[in-house]
Steps between C-alpha positions, in 0.01 A plus 500: 500500500588868479499629859525872574610638839402846621772609744752246373795684657419384854698213650189284551331549165827478307563163661166368374575640153839325486352179636226495234751589228697194609181297461473602134264799512548831319548786744437873479467763768506862601607725783528869580877505445777279367720314747759229532212249521324619181831502309564143614154390388543653158855372452479149641130408478402668172232699679342794318525784755290817485613807699286663636158328507307529171161358407631340179747288696230244593375446145556143385539363855312186604529579872590810701659476847543816707696594811342610829578868440299517173163672523187450281562839335828377351471538118607141434267360765209697346590393144525133597152523651366657180656222290368227728848369582503296826666710773657355814682648796833338581328331794223356281743391228693276738205258504541399137876554476590264787206256498690221322827540692645332807557821693753544781358817650716714729309751713570717803538854620879500474752288312275344236704636204823377658352158582353468149834587340694262726259217418538583130879468535465167679235349271646589165250338263184667625340804343536806721269799536630722777476862612864598464793457261705189582866578443560136406280506189464877460122513499186465710386219270648171383329267253523125442284259306337347806214572738694574820514865604650681797264792557526800731147521639377849587268564793461875440175454304429135584631398158682209664158336533493467119845341475398132519770405754612138516761580765453810718815651650444787744784701649298700757167677540479862608213743433583707194301651212223542749320759288405214265367295795302800632727500808330179612761255634255210487472548121877524468577185700201324343655548156822331610301214649318453168832500315630223727178300460532513122839322505569127515827548693614779730843608624478780753725707726415360840634811675202699376214514753219485243662214308551303822124512553435331164632164618156340463556481121619172348822459301667785680859554610558773758867535572607665827806715563676203659518341151750770396833506685865602474419821311814694402583774256795463264658692214576331168688736266369784718140391441265413787395140565307345786604150608258293708393147589144379440355212703714191434558594134844649556651838417385747233631830363285771344572848364411782741541582867241449769300245691203583277706381200558165672128481573399575137757253368376232741148533367631463145714198596206322664281578198767362263507177701122472451557562129724194485855638511770335707692688770835511320347645185322761712824602674683535169223684318449738792849641432373623162265747669662843461227709656226704338501851370415762763532256794837543680612599153867598517542759224843629607766324706810716470608753761133584545256210531152579365202267542154541345217331687127485426400480868208734558350359820653533851541124544688476170721801573592369846586151371706638211688742727597214729670342199644834389663558841662154483619564146649839591683342793644223278617757244652725767263788426456729800169662415163410344306781332133425426299682233125445518230587252170430683252314281138614518352746747268232640781254575715773653223619734385151595853389593668825603614387848632173358690683227667718766602186687619314188792736426668455839875465470557704183764773518303742287152507348398684186126522430364571151149623413229234528441303180122541468427197276180671391383605844393854589758691707466505879701723732734282708766656725782256425770735627322517836433126518867419426649787703722265705682410178559865405398400146593679180177585319604484134327543166699252294824304482731367233813287468796629303865388488477288815330779692142537615377860481206625707309803362242742638205630297712782358754254362765585758716218637416438865740211554753292307575143606817351352589228751338255743177322394181651357170313480198638315154377602176536307266372231476824300753663267778494759644198319568723195631787712750284691624351172561846353234445234273785602 
């Protein structure tokens, strides 16, 4: 079929487009601006890309799939309706895209992209459809001519309930995206329960309080913290690796620093065992995992170490910083400078106290303007909330010649960092700023 995607430049919709291209379909799509993702789709997947949206882009399509940010007044959405072309949201489309697959669905508030990518490195002959770029295969999608697929299952709009999970892997459960669930925790936790009930097998983080309470389900493996032991952090060619023992399976090494990395890897290892791999193959294949883009992503490792990280929730920031502090210590770096671009006004307000707590231990904190992600502005006194950090309230940053430059709204340089370790946190355009691309 010819399948057209409205909003194809997003990480989630682009993954579906690539996946369906790998399944033999013709792909086209549009977005408001060109990006690295749209260039990749055009170059490597023969996708016809229209920038910006235009009503003629949908003509000739058999099906139209649109991202969550697209509204009914979008010209392509309206034209597809006029032409009688079937239109599906990404969430709705999952039902027919995944219905014939044996799906290994990875869900959770934190760590699901990492766990999905690690499992994809371990189980090399499965299709992969994940929410981040795996550095091993340079994409968020991998295609094979079989019906096994490792799928990052998203709870933000309950779309994971349409993912047809054979094996459900859940890293943790923490209320998030509560605007979708009408701030009703029973709806939020109920969705996770339904996801678990849909699966035939379940591998869950037994340290999570909610997941512990699901032990009435059959075919479930809840592993406790005592299953992971001997955790240590090592450098291999100046890159971070976590070494740990799991149950009686022996010792494993995985890229990244932090107990949470050992936890994510353990879930992937246990899932791979259920998928039929032997322990020695798992250990060897695990070494091929090189991390994912924007997660503990080391973009400079000279005199100045610069790390880009997608963490945009207090739990994620705190866990990543624990690994960052260990890494700085191993490298002999005396200071850690954190740059934070808050993501969404709603998330910032709902978790403000936790965000303040999450940055404990940093030597300096630079705060950028809130990335709205489509939300209406709300006045939040971040300088007051973070007063104990004496934060630098900046307008933008950039990286140039092994230096990170911090600017105010007039374009004046407020601070230059040319040594130590810098980590940039956020899910907005901070990833382009810290890479000197914007």
